[in-house]
N, C-alpha and C positions, 0 to 999 in steps of 0.2 A: 562725584567720582573721586577716586584716590589720586593723590598727586604722585608723580613719578619723576624720574630724572632722565634727562636726555643727553645721550652722546650719539652722534651719528657718524655715518661713514661715507667715504667716497669709494666708488667702485670702478675697477677696470677688469678686463678679462684677458686671459692668455691660455691658449691651448684648451679652451673649453671649461676651465676652472673659474669659478666666480670667487673673488676674494675682496673683502673689504677690510680696512683697518680703522681702528678707533683708539684714540689716546686714553691712557689711564688717568688723565686728569679728572678732577671732580666735575661732572657735568651739571648744568642747570636743571631745574625741575621741569618735568613735563607732566601732562595729564595722561594717565595710563588708561588701559582698556577696561572693558565692561566687567571683567571677571576677577578683579582684585589680583592681578597677575603677580605682584610682588609677594603675596602671602603664600603662593605655591611654588615660587622659584626654587630650583634645585641647583645649589652651588657646587655640588659634588660632581656633576656631569658637565662637560664642556659643550654638550649637544642640546639642541632644542628642536622639538618637532612641532610645527605649526600647520594646521589644516585649514584651508580656505573652503568653507562650505558654501559654495555658490549656488546659483539658481539652476545651473545645468549639470552640476556634479561637484565632487570634492577633490581637492588637490592637496597632497601632503608634501611639505617641504622640510628638508633636514638642514639645519645650520649648525656649524661648529665654531666655537669661539676659542681661538688658539692664542695663548699668551706667549709673546716672544721677547726675550731679554736682548739687550744690545749685542752681546757676544753671539747669540744665536742668529741674529739678523746678519751679522758679518760673515758667518761661516756656514749658512744653510745651503748655499749653492743652488737654491731654487731658481727655476727659470720663470716662475710666476711674476707677472707684473702686478704690483700692488700700489695703492695710493695710501701713503702713511700720513698720519697726523701725530706730530710729536706732542708729548706732554709739555704744555707751555710753562709749567713750573719746574721743568727739569732742564738739565744741561743737554744740549743736542746730542752729545756723545754718550749719554747715559740715560737713554729713553726706553721705557718699556712700551711696547705696542700690543694691541690685541687685534688679531685678524679674524674677521668673520668669513668663514668659508661655506659656501653653499655646496653641500655634499651630494644633493640629488633631490628629485621630486618624482612623484607618481600620482596618477589620476584615476578616479573612479567616476564613471559617467552617469551615475544615478544620483540625483540631488537628494539631500536628506529631507527636504520638504515633501518629497513624494510619499513619505511615511506618515504625514499628518493625516489625521482622521477628519472626515466630513462632520459638520455639525449634526448632533443627534446620534452619531455612531459611538456606542458605548463599549464596543468590543475592545478589550485591552490590547495594547501593542505587545508583540512578542519580541523580547530583547534579541533573541538569536536572529530574527528576520531583519531587524533594523540595523544590526551591526555587521551582518555577513558581508555586505559589499565593500566594507572598509578593511576587512582582515588582510586581503592581499597587499594593501598599502602598508600596513604595519609589518607584514612579513618582509617587505622590501626594506623598510627602515631598519628592521632587526639585522638584515644582512649587511647594512652599511655601518651601523653603530656597533662598536665592540661590545661583547657580551657583558663585560665588567660594568658598563654604564647603562645597561637596559633598565634596571630597577630605579635608577636615580634620574633618568632623563625626563624632563618635563614634557608633557604632551598637551597641546592647547588647540581645541577645535573651536573655531570662531565662524559662525554661520553669518551669511550676509542677507541680501535682499529677499531671496526665496523664502527663508524662514521668517523674515519680518512680516510677510503677508499672512502668516498664521496667527491665531489668537495666542496670547502669551501662555495660557494654560496648556495649549496644545504643543507649543514649543517645548515647554518643560517636560511634558509627557514623552515627547520624542527623545529629548536629551537623557531623561532617566532610563529609557529603554536602551539607548545606545551605550550608555555607561555600563549598565548591568550586563549587556550582551558582551561587551569587550572584556570586562573583568572576569566573567565566568568562562571565557573561551580559553582552552589550554594553550593555544598558540600565541596568545597576546602576552608579550613579555614586559611591557612597559607599565608595571604595576604601581609606579609612582604617580600615575595619572590620577587627578582628583576630579570629583563630579563638578565642582565649581568652575573648572577649566573648560567645560563644554558650555558655550553660551552664544547668544546672538550679539554680534558686533554692531554697534550703531553705525548709521551711515556717516556720521561725523567722525567717529573714530577710524572707520575704514578709510575715510578721506585723509584724516590726519596722518596715519601711518604711511599712506601712499605718498603724501607730500614730503615727508622726511626723505624718502628715497629720491624723489624727483629733484628736489633742490640740491641735495648732496651730489647726485650724479651730474648735475649741471654745474657743480662747482660754485654755487652761489653762497653757500654757508659752510662753515667748518664744523668740526665734530662737537662744538658747543653751541651750535646755532648762531654763530657770529659771522657777520658778512665777510666775504673774502674778496669783494670787489668794491671799489669806491665809485661814487657818483658825485661829480663836482656840482656845487650849488647852482651854477649857471645852467646845468643840464636838467635840473629838476623842475624848472618853472612850468613846463606843460603837464607835469604830473605823471607822465608815462615813461620817462627815461630812467627807470630804476631796474636793478638787476634781478629782483625777486620774481621767480617764475610762478605764474598761476597754473592751474591744471584742470583738465576736463576728463571725465570718465563716463563711459557708457557701458552698462551691463544688460542683462536680460530683463531684470526687474526694476532697476533703479538707475539714476544718473546723478552725478555729483559735479559741483563746480566750486573752485576756490580762487580768490585773487585778492590783491591789495586794493582795498576800497578807498583808501585815503593816503596816497603816496606822500603827502606833505608831512605825515606823522612818522614816516620811516626815519630811522637814525642814520641818514646818509649824508653826514656832513663832511665825510672824507677824513675824519680824524680817527686814529686808532684802528684803521681797517687792516684786516689780514691781507697779506699779499702772497700769492703762490710763487714758488720758485721750483725749478727743476734741478734735482740733484742726480748726478751720475753715480750709479752703483759701482762699487770697487771692482768686482770681478765678473760683471755681466753687462748686458746691454739694457737691463731693465731701468726704467725711469721711476724715481720716487718723487711724487709730488708732495712737497713739504708745505703743509698748511699751518705750521706753527705760528702762533700769534704772540708777539712779544709785548705789545702794549697792554697795560692793565685796564684801559677804559674802552675796550672794544664794544661797539654797539651790538645789541642782540635783538633778533626778531622775536616778537611776542605774538600770542594768539590774537590780541586785540587789533593787530595790524591787518587782519584778514577778514574777508567775508567768505563764509563757507556754508553750503547747505546741500542736503541730499533730497532728491525727488523720488519718493517711492511710487511705483507704478509708472514711471517714465522711462524704464528700460525698454529695449526694442520689442521684446516678447509681449510685455504688458501693453505697450502702445499699439501693437498690431491687433491684439484682442479688442482694444477699445475702438479701433477703426472698424473692425468687422462687426462688432456689436452696433456701432452707429449706423452702418449700412443696413443691417437687419431691422433696426428700429425705424429707420426712415421708410423702408418698404412696408413695415407693419402699419405705419400711419397712412401711407398711400392706399393700402388695402381697406382701411377703415373709411377713408374719404371716397374711394372709387372701388366699390365691390367688384366691378368687372375685371380688376387686376388680380383678383384672387386666383390662385392656381398657377400663376407664373412663379416658379421656384428658382429662377435664375436672376441674380443681382449682378449688375456690372460693377466691377472693382477697378477703379482707376489707378490703384497703387500696386498693380501686378502686371507682369509682362503679358502681352497679347496672347490670349488663348490659354493661359494657366488657370486651372480650375481647382477649387478646394471646397469641401463641404463644411458648412458652418450653421448650426442651429436649424437644420432642416432645409437650408437653401444651398444652392451652388453659386459660389462667388466666382465670376468669370472675369479674368483680367482683360483690361482694355489698354493699359499702358498710357493713359491720358495724364501726362506729367503735370500740366497746369492745374487740372482738377484735383489731382492728388495733393499738390501744394496747398490748395485751398482747404482741403480736409485737414491737413496737418496744422495749418494756422488756426483752425477752429478748435482743435483738440489740445493745443499746447497751453493756453492760458489757465484752464481749470481742469482738475483731474477727473471730474464727474460730469459736468455739464458743458457740452460744446457751445462756444460763444464766438462771435466775430471778434477778431483781435483789433482793439482800438488803442492799445498801450504798447506800441512797438518797442521792443527791447527793454521792457520793465517788469513784466509779470510772466512767470512760468509756474505752473502747478499751484496757482493761488498765492505764490510768494513774490513779493515785490523786492527787487534787488537793486543795489546802487549801480551806477554806470560802469561798464566794462573798462578796465584799464590794464595796460602792460602786456607782456608776452605770456603765451600759454603753451603747455604741452598737452596734446589730446591723445589719449591712449585707449587701450582695450578696443572696444567695438568702433570707436571713432576712427581708429586706424584700420582695423580689419575691413570694415564696410566701405569706408571712403577710398581705401586703396583698391578695393574691387571696382569702384566707380572709375578709377584711373585706368583699370584694365578693360572693363566691359563697355566703356563709352565709345569705342572706336568707330561705330557707324557714323557718328558726328565727327568727321575728321578734324575740323578746326578746333573744336572744343576739346577733343581727345588730345590733340597735340599740345595745346596750351596747358592743359592740366598736367600732362607728363613732364613738360619743361619746368613747371613751377613746383612740382612735388619735391619735398614734403611741406612746402610753405605756400600753398595756393591761396589766392584770394577767395573770399566767399563767393564772389561773382563767377569766378572760374569753376568752382564746384557746382554752382547752380546751372551754369550753361551746359555742363556735361550730363546733367540728370536725364534729359530726354534721350541722349544717345544710349543710355542703359535701359530706361523704362519702356521705350518704344519698340524694343526688339521682340520679335516673335518667339514664343516659348517653345513650341514643338519643333520648329524647323531651325532653331538657332540657339537660344539660351540653354535649352535642355542638353545640348551637345557640348556645353562649355564647363561641365562640372569639374574638370581637372585643369582648367585654364588659369586659375588663381590659387596660389598655394595656401591662402588663408581663408578659403571658402569651401566648406564641405557641401556635398551634394544636397543634403537636407535643408540647408539654409539658403542655397542659391535662389530659390523662387522668391525669397523675401528681401533680396538685396535692393530691389527697386524702392520698396517702402522704407527700408532702413535708411538709405541714402537721402531720400526726399525728407524724411523726418529730421535727420541730423542737420542737414543744411538749413532747413527751415527753422529749427530750434536755435542754431547759432546766429542766424541772421535776424529773424523776427521775434524769437524768444529772448535770447540773451542780448541781442543788439549789436553784434559785431558789424562793423561797416562793410558794405559790399566790396570795397577795394582793400580791406584790411588783410595784411599778411602776418598778423600777430600770432597765428596758431601754427605750431609745428606738429604734424601728425606722426606719431612714432610708436613703435613697438619695442624698440631697443634704444638704450643710451650707451654709447661706447660698447656696442655688441652685447649688451646685457638687458634682459627683460626687466622692466620696472614693475614692481608688485608691492602691495601693502604689507605682505607677510614679512618682507625684509625690514621694513620700518618697525614693525612690531617686535621682531627679534632683537633689533638694535636697541629699541627703547627698553625692553625687558632687561637685556644684558647691562645697559647703562645704569638702570635703577639698582640692580643687584650689586654691581661693583661699587656704586656710591654708598649703599647701605653697609656693605661689608667694610668699607674704608672708614666711614664716618659714624655709622650708627650701630655697628656690631650686628646683632641678630634682631634688633628692634625694628619693626616695620615703620615706614613713614606714616605719621599719624595726621598729617595735614589733609583736610578734606577740601576738595574743589568741586563746586556745583556748576554744571553746565547750564547755559541759557537755553531757552526754548529753541528748537530746531529752526523755526521760521525767522528768528531775528538774531541768531547767535553770530558771534564773530570768532571763528576758530581758525587756527592754522591747520588746514587740512584739505586734501583732495584725494580721491581714490585712484587706484591703479588696477591693472587687469584682474577682474574677478574670474579669470580663466574661462570666460565665455568666448573663447577664441573663434574664430572661423564660423 
């Protein structure tokens, strides 16, 4: 993959506007995305359009990078709260900053993977059909971005786990049709879009971009990936008292994890660490967090400090299908061994509320809400993506991937938050567990989560849960029947798959950081902008020619974890 340069941002919000700032100092190199982003970067437009092509739909994000000179910052009179990072090579009073402003987003609820053809289907894809559902999103973007920038604004469609499930040739066929359909439609005004900017984002890069946002929003690293908090040597001896945040993400088709696997290798000797200071703005109540680093030898986080991997088919939708397929396969074996059972087309499903029914492969799956049995099924399905096995390697193997021991603090986002927050709400029949979970949220122990599972799963569907479709703001009616399985799966994955200790409170379940949604698209926008600015300053128009090759997904050490793939609710 191509090398890129990283500057990142810290984010705050005020009156609904999302604003990040990044210094114009030369950032260090980063690994860029799958579609050679720097080659298609458009410097003439301050805007970037990034589409997250998730497994449940596509979401368009508009980012604007605004350069602000010192005199502008003093006289703008804006009420926005920003976190600014000064150019560490500049005088404090003569610093140019670049603000990243999220101008808006729009969503289409049809996943692009829905247009993939089945094996053997030779019917060509119709470009107009594939692109039609995204046109309203681009109409929205055209209404936000001034017309003078339409032709020069870069558009980047990066698909995630849903498209990864398709054969590569089929992915390319869908992307070809999408590009052709957009470029041929008269209402599509972003003609600077290039075909190579429609691609499948690897799980590792999705994770990487998300981690940039997560650690910056936590204030762990500055705009050059340098640590902003010091850890004294005496605090490092147990290996877990380091400030770097790991991350967990759960989507519909995949899940990701990243964390510091060997804290002793972190450059946390306390020398040259950036320190945050709060500066009062001259003419308003806004607070500017100054992350300027004055020391020349500031330690920097590098990708080799982290373990990161993405588990395809371990998202909640794919895991649910695996469970249902397992139930059907077990019934088929029973019918082979005992012919008298043939004709019974009802299968008891322990991972659904009592009385909930769903048709699957000619059978009716009937919910029993048997939480303990559901946990046993989850434990069998977690170690290997294809063959259910009894789990004998607690906390070591997920999806066939052996990982190092869990260490440090984590942010758990996307469906980890949406589903487990619903557990907090829907577990009230078990009063004690419900109360304990509410009091400890958003930092519950794994045991508190596990104790609350039966309060949710044992509820009757028809006379109880079916009436709760509006009780949780992050749960849509169509996913409400699946919350039992989702929560059992996630808690079991955290405890028995990844190996979090039952009493551990090292995970913060979050949707927002400082009132802002965390998402990988922000990290991608920042990485692209940082690369462009570095190349413009140091390389002119010549692209970065250094090549960096990723390790295999199963044993790689990347700095990365993913953030919400918009499978909200």
